[in-house]
C-alpha positions in Angstrom: 118.0 102.1 87.4 117.9 99.5 90.1 114.4 100.6 91.1 113.0 100.1 87.6 114.4 96.5 87.3 113.1 95.8 90.8 109.6 97.0 90.0 109.6 95.0 86.8 110.5 91.8 88.6 107.9 92.3 91.4 105.0 92.9 89.0 103.1 89.6 88.4 100.4 91.0 86.1 102.6 90.2 83.1 102.2 86.5 83.9 98.4 86.7 83.5 98.4 86.8 79.7 100.8 83.9 79.3 99.2 81.8 82.0 95.7 82.1 80.6 97.0 81.4 77.1 98.5 78.2 78.4 95.2 77.3 80.0 93.4 78.0 76.7 95.8 75.8 74.8 95.3 73.0 77.4 91.5 73.2 77.1 91.8 73.4 73.3 93.9 70.3 73.2 91.1 68.4 74.9 88.6 69.4 72.1 91.1 69.2 69.3 89.7 65.9 68.0 86.2 67.4 68.0 86.9 70.6 66.1 89.9 72.7 65.2 87.8 75.9 65.5 87.2 75.1 69.2 91.0 74.9 69.6 91.5 78.3 68.0 88.6 79.8 70.0 90.0 78.6 73.3 93.4 80.1 72.6 91.7 83.4 71.7 89.6 83.3 74.8 92.7 82.6 76.9 94.5 85.6 75.5 91.4 87.8 76.0 91.0 86.7 79.6 94.6 87.4 80.3 94.3 90.9 78.8 91.3 91.5 81.1 93.0 90.1 84.2 96.4 91.8 83.8 95.2 95.4 84.5 93.1 94.2 87.5 96.1 92.5 89.1 98.2 95.6 88.4 95.6 97.7 90.2 95.6 95.4 93.2 99.4 95.5 93.4 99.5 99.3 93.3 96.9 99.4 96.2 99.0 97.1 98.4 102.2 99.2 97.9 
């Protein structure tokens, strides 16, 4: 059981989705006065980028182990 919790803590690919979503929100807030649709689009792009980046990070972490 200790190994499963240790592996979960060491895996950083889970942070990719949340991090890119926060970047998307930040970019969207800049353009919020221009258009609300740009704000929503930037959030969706941030989530999508995180979903693409997360498996790539996971693959690199497995190769280093």
